[in-house]
VOPAGU-2260 file (C-alpha; in pm, 1 decimal, decimal comma):
REM VOPAGU-2260
SITE   aa  ch    i         X         Y         Z
SITE  MET   A    0     -57,4    2439,2    -260,9
SITE  ASN   A    1    -213,3    2569,3      76,9
SITE  LEU   A    2     -71,9    2429,2     418,2
SITE  LYS   A    3    -353,3    2165,6     439,2
SITE  ASP   A    4    -260,6    2007,5     115,0
SITE  LEU   A    5     136,1    2020,0     190,7
SITE  LYS   A    6      83,1    1867,5     520,9
SITE  GLY   A    7     -87,2    1589,4     360,5
SITE  SER   A    8     173,7    1542,1      90,8
SITE  LEU   A    9     465,1    1532,7     360,1
SITE  PHE   A   10     258,9    1246,1     542,8
SITE  LEU   A   11     210,0    1067,5     197,0
SITE  LEU   A   12     601,4    1118,4     102,0
SITE  ILE   A   13     718,5     969,5     434,8
SITE  ALA   A   14     501,1     697,8     385,7
SITE  THR   A   15     586,4     617,3      31,8
SITE  ILE   A   16     991,3     615,7     139,0
SITE  ILE   A   17     909,8     370,8     419,4
SITE  TRP   A   18     714,1     159,1     177,3
SITE  GLY   A   19     942,8     157,8     -80,6
SITE  CYS   A   20    1226,1      37,5     174,7
SITE  THR   A   21    1012,5    -210,9     322,6
SITE  PHE   A   22    1031,0    -446,6     -27,6
SITE  VAL   A   23    1347,1    -518,1      97,1
SITE  ALA   A   24    1288,7    -617,3     426,6
SITE  GLN   A   25     996,0    -814,3     295,6
SITE  ASP   A   26    1194,8   -1020,2      28,5
SITE  ILE   A   27    1445,4   -1106,3     321,7
SITE  ALA   A   28    1164,1   -1263,0     525,6
SITE  ALA   A   29    1000,8   -1383,4     234,7
SITE  GLU   A   30    1312,8   -1647,2     213,8
SITE  VAL   A   31    1232,6   -1768,6     570,7
SITE  ILE   A   32     860,0   -1739,1     668,9
SITE  SER   A   33     546,0   -1793,5     474,9
SITE  PRO   A   34     353,3   -1499,0     336,4
SITE  PHE   A   35      25,3   -1547,5     573,5
SITE  GLU   A   36     252,0   -1573,1     872,2
SITE  PHE   A   37     441,2   -1271,0     806,4
SITE  GLN   A   38     142,7   -1069,5     722,2
SITE  ALA   A   39      13,1   -1172,0    1058,2
SITE  VAL   A   40     291,1   -1089,7    1292,3
SITE  ARG   A   41     339,3    -744,2    1114,2
SITE  THR   A   42      14,1    -608,7    1132,1
SITE  LEU   A   43     -39,1    -723,1    1480,2
SITE  ILE   A   44     299,3    -550,6    1584,5
SITE  GLY   A   45     165,3    -221,9    1380,8
SITE  ALA   A   46    -141,8    -253,6    1599,9
SITE  VAL   A   47      42,6    -273,4    1917,2
SITE  VAL   A   48     240,2      13,5    1832,5
SITE  LEU   A   49     -37,2     225,5    1752,6
SITE  VAL   A   50    -238,4     129,2    2093,3
SITE  PRO   A   51      -1,6     365,2    2324,2
SITE  VAL   A   52     -41,1     639,9    2091,2
SITE  ILE   A   53    -416,0     634,1    2072,8
SITE  LEU   A   54    -384,5     664,6    2477,3
SITE  VAL   A   55    -141,3     952,5    2501,0
SITE  MET   A   56    -331,7    1123,1    2207,4
SITE  ASP   A   57    -647,5    1090,2    2418,4
SITE  GLY   A   58    -504,6    1189,6    2751,0
SITE  LEU   A   59    -326,6    1480,3    2616,9
SITE  LYS   A   60    -716,0    1574,3    2490,7
SITE  LYS   A   61    -864,3    1506,6    2835,4
SITE  LYS   A   62    -602,1    1718,3    2986,1
SITE  LYS   A   63    -668,8    2007,5    2754,7
SITE  GLY   A   64   -1039,0    1979,4    2792,7
SITE  GLU   A   65   -1075,3    1852,9    2408,4
SITE  TYR   A   66   -1189,3    1505,2    2437,8
SITE  THR   A   67   -1519,4    1416,1    2338,5
SITE  ALA   A   68   -1670,4    1046,9    2395,2
SITE  PRO   A   69   -1732,6     931,3    2055,3
SITE  THR   A   70   -2091,8     850,5    1983,4
SITE  LYS   A   71   -2264,1     466,7    1933,3
SITE  ALA   A   72   -2258,8     580,1    1550,2
SITE  GLU   A   73   -1912,3     743,5    1551,1
SITE  LYS   A   74   -1764,3     393,0    1696,7
SITE  LYS   A   75   -1995,0     181,1    1449,5
SITE  PHE   A   76   -1846,3     435,8    1185,5
SITE  LEU   A   77   -1472,1     346,7    1286,7
SITE  TYR   A   78   -1532,1      -4,5    1346,0
SITE  VAL   A   79   -1680,2     -44,4     993,2
SITE  GLY   A   80   -1392,6     121,6     818,3
SITE  GLY   A   81   -1149,3     -33,0    1018,6
SITE  ALA   A   82   -1308,3    -383,3     920,0
SITE  VAL   A   83   -1339,1    -239,1     520,2
SITE  CYS   A   84    -965,2    -113,5     516,7
SITE  GLY   A   85    -848,3    -399,8     687,0
SITE  PHE   A   86    -991,2    -692,7     481,9
SITE  PHE   A   87    -859,3    -527,1     174,4
SITE  HIS   A   88    -510,8    -434,0     343,2
SITE  CYS   A   89    -487,2    -798,8     447,7
SITE  ILE   A   90    -570,3    -975,6     114,3
SITE  ALA   A   91    -330,6    -709,1     -56,1
SITE  ALA   A   92     -52,3    -728,0     170,3
SITE  CYS   A   93     -82,2   -1125,5     158,6
SITE  LEU   A   94     -71,0   -1138,1    -245,1
SITE  GLN   A   95     236,1    -892,5    -243,7
SITE  GLN   A   96     419,0   -1124,0      13,4
SITE  TRP   A   97     305,8   -1418,0    -189,7
SITE  GLY   A   98     452,8   -1266,4    -522,4
SITE  LEU   A   99     799,1   -1185,1    -323,0
SITE  SER   A  100     797,7   -1529,3    -190,3
SITE  LEU   A  101     760,2   -1708,8    -541,0
SITE  GLY   A  102    1035,5   -1478,2    -676,5
SITE  THR   A  103     947,0   -1127,7    -774,0
SITE  ASP   A  104    1235,9    -922,4    -672,0
SITE  PRO   A  105    1180,6    -595,8    -461,5
SITE  GLY   A  106    1227,4    -350,6    -744,8
SITE  LYS   A  107     978,2    -548,9    -976,2
SITE  SER   A  108     734,5    -569,3    -708,2
SITE  GLY   A  109     726,5    -235,3    -625,2
SITE  PHE   A  110     648,4    -127,0    -991,0
SITE  ILE   A  111     406,4    -377,0   -1068,5
SITE  THR   A  112     219,1    -280,4    -686,6
SITE  ALA   A  113     218,3      74,8    -829,4
SITE  MET   A  114     -46,8      -8,4   -1105,0
SITE  TYR   A  115    -302,1      82,0    -835,0
SITE  ILE   A  116    -276,5     387,6    -977,9
SITE  ILE   A  117    -419,6     272,1   -1316,5
SITE  PHE   A  118    -686,0      49,0   -1101,3
SITE  VAL   A  119    -828,5     329,9    -911,8
SITE  PRO   A  120   -1009,5     505,7   -1207,0
SITE  ILE   A  121   -1105,1     204,8   -1377,6
SITE  ILE   A  122   -1266,4      68,4   -1036,0
SITE  GLY   A  123   -1450,4     442,2   -1069,5
SITE  LEU   A  124   -1549,3     397,8   -1383,7
SITE  LEU   A  125   -1729,3      67,6   -1288,6
SITE  LEU   A  126   -1884,3     235,7    -984,8
SITE  LYS   A  127   -1996,7     473,5   -1252,5
SITE  LYS   A  128   -1767,9     747,4   -1216,1
SITE  LYS   A  129   -1640,6     966,1   -1501,7
SITE  ILE   A  130   -1298,9     943,9   -1592,7
SITE  GLN   A  131   -1063,2    1160,9   -1832,2
SITE  PRO   A  132   -1016,0    1031,6   -2207,5
SITE  HIS   A  133    -660,8    1013,4   -2162,4
SITE  ILE   A  134    -677,2     724,8   -1882,2
SITE  TYR   A  135    -752,1     483,0   -2172,4
SITE  GLY   A  136    -386,2     553,3   -2333,9
SITE  CYS   A  137    -229,6     556,7   -2001,6
SITE  ILE   A  138    -383,3     180,4   -1944,0
SITE  VAL   A  139    -211,2     113,9   -2273,7
SITE  PHE   A  140     121,0     240,3   -2200,6
SITE  ALA   A  141      69,5      37,7   -1849,1
SITE  VAL   A  142      10,0    -282,0   -2006,5
SITE  ALA   A  143     302,7    -225,6   -2259,4
SITE  GLY   A  144     489,0    -194,4   -1983,2
SITE  LEU   A  145     386,7    -472,1   -1764,5
SITE  TYR   A  146     453,9    -716,4   -2103,6
SITE  LEU   A  147     844,0    -614,7   -2090,5
SITE  LEU   A  148     880,4    -633,1   -1735,8
SITE  CYS   A  149     715,5    -938,5   -1671,8
SITE  VAL   A  150     737,6   -1163,5   -1984,1
SITE  GLY   A  151    1075,2   -1287,7   -2068,8
SITE  SER   A  152    1255,1   -1245,1   -2404,4
SITE  GLU   A  153    1192,8   -1616,5   -2489,7
SITE  GLY   A  154     862,2   -1619,4   -2510,0
SITE  PHE   A  155     503,0   -1521,5   -2400,7
SITE  SER   A  156     473,3   -1628,6   -2054,2
SITE  VAL   A  157     395,7   -1437,9   -1724,9
SITE  ALA   A  158     577,9   -1568,6   -1406,0
SITE  LEU   A  159     290,3   -1673,9   -1103,1
SITE  SER   A  160     451,1   -1436,1    -872,7
SITE  ASP   A  161     396,1   -1097,5   -1143,9
SITE  ALA   A  162      28,7   -1194,7   -1172,9
SITE  VAL   A  163     -17,0   -1234,3    -806,5
SITE  THR   A  164     150,8    -921,2    -741,7
SITE  LEU   A  165    -105,3    -780,5   -1001,9
SITE  LEU   A  166    -380,9    -901,4    -824,9
SITE  CYS   A  167    -221,1    -702,9    -477,4
SITE  ALA   A  168    -247,9    -411,0    -712,7
SITE  VAL   A  169    -593,9    -442,1    -748,4
SITE  ALA   A  170    -650,6    -515,6    -393,5
SITE  PHE   A  171    -451,0    -203,2    -290,8
SITE  ALA   A  172    -669,9       9,3    -535,1
SITE  PHE   A  173    -953,9     -98,8    -330,1
SITE  HIS   A  174    -757,7     -37,6      -5,9
SITE  ILE   A  175    -704,8     327,1    -111,5
SITE  LEU   A  176   -1057,3     392,1    -212,0
SITE  SER   A  177   -1191,9     237,0     120,5
SITE  VAL   A  178    -929,2     498,3     309,7
SITE  ASP   A  179   -1082,0     747,9      92,0
SITE  ARG   A  180   -1388,9     658,9     195,5
SITE  PHE   A  181   -1367,6     682,9     581,2
SITE  ALA   A  182   -1041,0     860,2     699,7
SITE  ASP   A  183   -1232,6    1173,3     642,7
SITE  LYS   A  184   -1492,6    1137,4     903,4
SITE  THR   A  185   -1318,1     946,0    1199,1
SITE  ASP   A  186    -965,3     974,6    1403,1
SITE  CYS   A  187    -707,1     837,8    1140,1
SITE  VAL   A  188    -502,4     660,3    1438,2
SITE  LYS   A  189    -761,6     464,1    1554,7
SITE  LEU   A  190    -897,3     377,0    1205,4
SITE  SER   A  191    -537,9     279,6    1118,8
SITE  CYS   A  192    -520,7      70,6    1480,1
SITE  VAL   A  193    -866,7    -124,3    1383,5
SITE  GLN   A  194    -763,5    -235,0    1022,6
SITE  PHE   A  195    -435,6    -356,6    1144,1
SITE  VAL   A  196    -619,9    -590,6    1415,9
SITE  VAL   A  197    -879,3    -680,8    1139,5
SITE  SER   A  198    -572,3    -770,5     911,8
SITE  GLY   A  199    -384,4    -919,4    1135,1
SITE  LEU   A  200    -680,0   -1164,8    1265,0
SITE  ILE   A  201    -781,0   -1252,7     902,6
SITE  ALA   A  202    -427,3   -1358,9     839,1
SITE  CYS   A  203    -382,9   -1512,6    1166,8
SITE  VAL   A  204    -678,3   -1772,9    1043,2
SITE  PHE   A  205    -519,4   -1800,4     686,7
SITE  THR   A  206    -183,3   -1957,3     851,7
SITE  LEU   A  207    -380,5   -2149,9    1047,4
SITE  ALA   A  208    -555,0   -2279,5     777,0
SITE  PHE   A  209    -323,9   -2310,8     499,1
SITE  GLU   A  210      30,1   -2269,8     648,9
SITE  GLY   A  211      45,8   -2520,5     946,3
SITE  GLY   A  212      24,5   -2235,8    1222,7
SITE  PHE   A  213     308,9   -2053,8    1325,0
SITE  HIS   A  214     666,8   -2079,8    1362,8
SITE  PRO   A  215     838,1   -1914,8    1658,3
SITE  GLU   A  216    1212,3   -2039,0    1565,4
SITE  LEU   A  217    1162,6   -1930,5    1184,7
SITE  ILE   A  218     993,7   -1591,1    1300,7
SITE  ALA   A  219    1283,7   -1518,4    1552,3
SITE  GLN   A  220    1543,9   -1564,4    1225,6
SITE  VAL   A  221    1373,4   -1271,0    1055,1
SITE  ILE   A  222    1274,4   -1053,1    1356,0
SITE  GLY   A  223    1467,1    -739,4    1228,3
SITE  PRO   A  224    1262,7    -724,1     892,3
SITE  ILE   A  225     952,7    -818,9    1074,5
SITE  LEU   A  226    1008,2    -536,2    1337,3
SITE  PHE   A  227    1106,0    -306,3    1037,5
SITE  ALA   A  228     729,1    -387,0     826,7
SITE  GLY   A  229     548,7    -407,8    1177,8
SITE  VAL   A  230     637,8     -94,9    1330,4
SITE  LEU   A  231     777,2     127,8    1061,7
SITE  SER   A  232     548,8       8,8     728,1
SITE  CYS   A  233     233,8     -55,8     941,9
SITE  GLY   A  234     240,8     131,3    1244,1
SITE  ILE   A  235     386,9     434,1    1104,2
SITE  ALA   A  236     356,3     449,2     716,0
SITE  TYR   A  237      -9,4     335,2     685,0
SITE  THR   A  238    -133,5     553,2     953,3
SITE  PHE   A  239      72,8     834,3     750,0
SITE  GLN   A  240    -140,5     746,5     472,3
SITE  VAL   A  241    -455,5     783,8     665,3
SITE  ILE   A  242    -364,6    1078,5     776,2
SITE  GLY   A  243    -221,5    1221,0     449,1
SITE  GLN   A  244    -530,1    1102,5     255,9
SITE  LYS   A  245    -766,6    1319,6     511,4
SITE  PHE   A  246    -564,6    1603,0     477,6
SITE  SER   A  247    -480,6    1609,0      93,5
SITE  SER   A  248    -787,3    1770,0    -118,6
SITE  SER   A  249    -688,3    1576,4    -414,2
SITE  SER   A  250    -675,3    1224,4    -414,6
SITE  THR   A  251    -485,3    1244,4    -726,2
SITE  VAL   A  252    -190,8    1406,8    -564,8
SITE  ALA   A  253    -224,2    1147,9    -308,6
SITE  SER   A  254    -222,3     843,9    -549,2
SITE  LEU   A  255      82,0     981,0    -711,8
SITE  ILE   A  256     320,8    1048,9    -433,6
SITE  MET   A  257     218,8     720,5    -309,0
SITE  SER   A  258     324,9     527,6    -678,1
SITE  PHE   A  259     686,7     684,9    -576,5
SITE  GLU   A  260     702,7     359,3    -352,2
SITE  SER   A  261     806,0     207,4    -677,3
SITE  VAL   A  262    1110,8     390,0    -769,3
SITE  VAL   A  263    1229,4     365,5    -381,9
SITE  ALA   A  264    1191,9       4,5    -377,8
SITE  THR   A  265    1379,0     -50,2    -717,7
SITE  ILE   A  266    1646,8     157,5    -540,3
SITE  ALA   A  267    1667,9     -24,5    -228,1
SITE  GLY   A  268    1696,8    -358,1    -392,0
SITE  ALA   A  269    1969,7    -250,6    -618,8
SITE  VAL   A  270    2162,5    -100,5    -331,7
SITE  VAL   A  271    2074,4    -354,1     -35,7
SITE  LEU   A  272    2043,5    -670,1    -239,9
SITE  ASN   A  273    2233,5    -608,8    -539,2
SITE  GLN   A  274    1917,0    -700,7    -804,6
SITE  MET   A  275    1975,1    -493,1   -1068,4
SITE  MET   A  276    1712,3    -530,3   -1370,4
SITE  SER   A  277    1797,5    -588,0   -1730,7
SITE  GLY   A  278    1757,7    -320,3   -2005,5
SITE  ARG   A  279    1404,7    -487,0   -2105,1
SITE  GLU   A  280    1293,7    -473,2   -1767,0
SITE  LEU   A  281    1403,3    -122,6   -1720,4
SITE  VAL   A  282    1230,8     -33,6   -2033,6
SITE  GLY   A  283     872,9    -169,1   -1892,1
SITE  CYS   A  284     959,5      17,8   -1584,7
SITE  ALA   A  285     983,7     368,3   -1755,7
SITE  LEU   A  286     648,4     293,5   -1957,4
SITE  MET   A  287     475,0     172,9   -1645,9
SITE  PHE   A  288     616,3     493,5   -1469,0
SITE  VAL   A  289     518,6     714,9   -1791,3
SITE  ALA   A  290     148,2     524,7   -1730,9
SITE  ILE   A  291     142,8     620,9   -1376,2
SITE  ILE   A  292     275,6     999,3   -1405,5
SITE  LEU   A  293      15,9    1085,8   -1720,1
SITE  SER   A  294    -281,6     915,9   -1522,5
SITE  GLN   A  295    -262,4    1163,5   -1261,4
SITE  ILE   A  296    -275,1    1492,5   -1478,4
SITE  ASP   A  297    -563,4    1698,3   -1545,0
SITE  PHE   A  298    -561,3    1762,1   -1904,5
SITE  ASN   A  299    -890,6    1956,3   -1862,9
SITE  ILE   A  300    -683,8    2215,5   -1703,9
SITE  PHE   A  301    -564,0    2318,3   -2047,3
SITE  LYS   A  302    -900,0    2367,9   -2198,2
SITE  ARG   A  303   -1005,7    2606,3   -1927,2
SITE  ASN   A  304    -695,4    2792,3   -1947,2
SITE  LYS   A  305    -756,1    2874,7   -2336,1
């Protein structure tokens, strides 16, 4: 691994740890405020946090004589990229928060969300990108694990909260692909800021349309978890994701590191909220985690080394 890859991996690892812990903050907030309201407030906080960072960074570049004003084409690319990433981020985050508010605990939500590692190659296949044959086996493992994790022993029934969280994983897969598309050719911090503005504004519309507007008194009750999710998860972690994916030469390594948020979420949920999982659910998590790991291995390397 070269220095550039190492730098990207470190950014992604820090983001992963923050995301895993954020599931607990989200679960606490879900008991008080609605999903769209939470998403609107946290992402706009994330955008505000990044504004002074951008101003300082541009100021330092100007002081060193390294600043160049962006062209119209570069601005357009930044805004289009931010809009696309922000749209998918909003849909994914709102679905995730909705799932938590419906009853999915942080550990289970973390593991189901990590299914984006499986959906990324599936979406790539639909876009006529080749995937390795073993991915199909990974999907079987993931489905089996999801069954044990989400379907109760009393019968075949998947809770609505689990189905919603699974949809969130699909949306996050599109978000990851969008970041890969735009991060390499624009300023990462500015791209992250624009995506939060777009994501927050969309969530504001949803809040006004479906949740009856904002409730300051309820927001005040969970301001701690909201600030954690806004400043650390959005302002720092998602920005680190963009930077990490830009420096990482392998999207496989990047997505593998990000999938560890599910492990952190389970540990954080057990430690902070005392939400222990049953043996059946733990086996399901194990199968899903095996699928996640195997989906990232390039088995062709063994053929090339023969």
